[in-house]
N, C-alpha and C positions, 0 to 999 in steps of 0.2 A: 377480675380478681379484688383490681384495686378500690372498684365499688363496692364490692363485697365487706372488704377489710374498713372503708369509711364508716360502714353500717354498724359495725363491732363498736363494742365498748371502749374506750382508748385505755389502753392500758397504764399500770401505774410502775412508775418511775423507781428503783432503787435508790432508798433513802441512807445514802455513805454517813453522813454524820447528824444525828439530831441530839446536843450537847447543851449545856449552860441552862440560866434562867434570864429573864426580863423579855425588851421588846424583841419580837423574833425578824432574824435575817434571814430569806432564803436566798441561797449562793447556787448557781446556773452556771456551768463550767462551757469549754467551747468543745467544736470540732477536736477529733482525732486523739481525745482526751478523756480527763475523768475527774471526779470530784479532788483528787490530788493535787487539783490545779489551784486550790484554798489552803495550802497545808500550812503557807506560812500567816497567811490571815487569820484563821479561826482562830486560835491559841490568843489573838488577837481581841476579840469579839465575845467568847466565853463567858469571863470575868463577870459580863452586864448585859447579857444579849443570849437569849436561843438562839444557836445557829443550826441551822439546817443545810443541810447540802445533799444533793442530788444528782444521778449521773444522769445525763439526757437520753432519749432512744436512741437505740444501737451502740452506746459506748457506754464503758466501765460494766458495771454488773444490769444494768439496763435491760431490759427484751429488747430485741431485734424482730418486731414481728415479721413474718412470711407474707411479699405482695406489697410491704410498705416502700411507699414512695418518697419517706423521709419529705414530706413538703413540710414550707415550715409549719402549714396546720396542723399535721401530724405530731411535730414536736412540742406543740402550743400546747392542742388539747393531751396528750400525755402529760404537762405538765400543771396545765390545771385543773385535771382530774386527782392527780397525785396531791394538790393541795387543798382540796375540797377534804379527800379523804382525811387529813390533817385536823379538821373542823377548828381552827383557829378562829379564836375570839374576836380577837387585836385589828386593826391593820397591821400591816408587815414593809417591813423595807425588801424591796425584789433588786438582788444584783444579777448582773450576766456578762461575762468574761469573752469575745472574740463570737461565737456563733452563740452563746448565750444571750449576747447583748440583742440579736435581732429579735430573738426568742421572747427574753421580757419584755425587750418593746413592744411586739406585736399582743401577746396576752394584754398589757397594761392597757393598748390603745383599745382591743377590744369592751374590754371593762369599763372605757369610760363611754361606753352604748348599754355595754350590757348589766351593768350595776349589779352584778353576782354578787349578794350578801357573804356568801361563802370565800370567795377573793378579793380583800380587803386591803389593799395596795395604796402605803402612804407617800411612799418616796421611791424612784428608779435608779439605778445606780449602773450604768453602763463603762466598763472597762475594755481597755483597748477594742472598741468597735470598729469589725474593718468596713469601711461605710464606699462603698462603689457605686458611684450612680451610673445608670448609661451614660455611653458617651454621647451620646447624641443629646444629654442632659447638661452637657456640663461646657458652659461657655468659655474656660480659659482654655488655652488650647495646650499650653504645658500641662496642668491638670490631666486635663481627658487624653494626652498622652498615654502619661503613666498610669493611670485607670489601665487603660487598652492593656499593656504589657503587662499589668496583671490578671488581667480577663484571660490574656492570651496562654500565660503560665499553668490559671488555676485549668484551665482546657486542654493542654498540656499533658500534666499529672492525674486527669482522670482516667487521658487516653492513651496513656502508658504504666499499665498497673505494675509490673517487675522495676522498671527504674523508680517509680515513688514507694514502691513496701523497700528497698532495696536502700535508700538511702535515706530514708524514715527509720529504717530501723539503726543505721551508723546514730544518727543525730539521737535516739533514743536512747540508745546508751550510756550517754553525755549526760542526759536527765534524771531525775528520779522518777521511778518505773509511777508509769501512769500518767502523766503529765503529757506526753507525744509521742501515742503509739499509733500505727497504721500498719494491719494486719492483715492476713486471709480471713481472720472471722469479725472484721470490722470494715472491712472494703469496699461492702454494698452499702453499709451507712456513710460512711465517709465523700464518694464519689456521689451520692445522690442529693446527702447534703450542701455540700460544696456547689451541686449545679442548681438546686430547688430554691436554695435557704441563702448562698454568701452568693454567688453569681446573677439570681435575680430577685433583689432584694425588694423590700417596701421601707426602708430605718426611717429613712427622712420622714418619708410622710405618717408617718406612726408615730415619733419624737412630735412630730407637730400637731397632733391631735391630742396630747395629751394633757390631763388636766391634773395631775399634779405633775409636784417637783422634779425636775432628772437633773443628774451631775452625771459630767462625764471623766472617767479618770487615762491618763493615757501618760507612755511612757514616751519621754523625747526622741529614745532609739528604735522605738517601734515601728519593724519593717513593713509591718503590714496595716501603717497608715499613712499616707502619700500628703506632701505638704500640700494646704489649701481643698482638701479631699473635705475637712470639718469644719469650715468657712461656713456653710448653710446651715449647720446646726449649732454653731457657738452665737451667732447672731438670735436665735432665739429666743426672749425673752425668761422664758421657764426651767431653763439649758442654765448651769455654769459648770464651766469648767477648769478642768484642775489636769496640770503638767507637770509630770514628775521626772525631774533632770536623771539624764544617766539613767534610765530605766529602759528596757526593750517589752517585748508585749508579753512575756511571764512576769507573774506577780511574785518579783522578788520581794526581798523585807522592806527596801525603801519606798516600793509600788506599795505594798500590805500595810504598811504604817500610814502612807496616805489613804489611802482606801479607809482603814479603819476611822481613823480622823470622820471623815468624811461623814460616815457610817453613825458615829456618835453624834453627829450635830443634825443628823435625820431623825435622830430619839430623840434629842431635846437632851438640855442640860440636868431634867428632874428624871428620866430615866422611863419618859412617856413619848407613845409615837408623836413624830409633830402631825397635827391638823391639815391635811393637804389644800383645804378650804380656807386654811387659816394663813395669818405672813409667813412670810421665810423665814425661814433660821438661815444667818450669814453662813457663808461656806468657808471652811476652811484654805490656808494658806497653802501653796505647793508645797511641796518637801522638796529640800533644799540636799 
């Protein structure tokens, strides 16, 4: 069944937002969420950008194909097919939050070798990326121990459906609808994406081979980012880090403002996309 699915044409994702004019910014949310993730960001961008926000495969209003294993490749292929369907003429900034950061990094890494002219990425912005190397690849024993705890917790969530859905329902009532939801409807996309994308990931190697500038924006209170886990990324010359104080994993107003500033820098002061082969624009200062 899996082989038959992978031979099919990738499904198109639901485009929840397509508004504004100017340089294009594509927004890709994370696991157990929807395009509502970017509710604070979109109004900051639409005065000067065309903003396109999608629901990833299996979440929001996007399709959940029967037999899909929700491998990272499944998410990437669906996103790529959706972008091609837009027939964009100019390079665009690709923004991913949480699991979305893994998806957009892989898509950009593939484009580095494929050079599909229908998908021309000028810059990659990763928001709250959950960086979890295999414990055997982590030299610092404290970081290794913390990452191991997270991986065990994720396995527990996958293996205890009633507990996970029940606690998610409590948390979701405290947040805007669509920001965080784990239900019977998206249970399979959730557990398979968690196992196949977040627990088994290639984010670091994908970022390492990118030929475009990369910005990493994260909150100082983000519980999904362990101290020391970003060290290997921040040492890469094409990566600029933006730490936002007093913000957690969600894109709240403070982080949204910093993220908008990063995107404005990425598209240049004249409103045109920065040439990915040209000089890097200066990074914006971290929000206070």
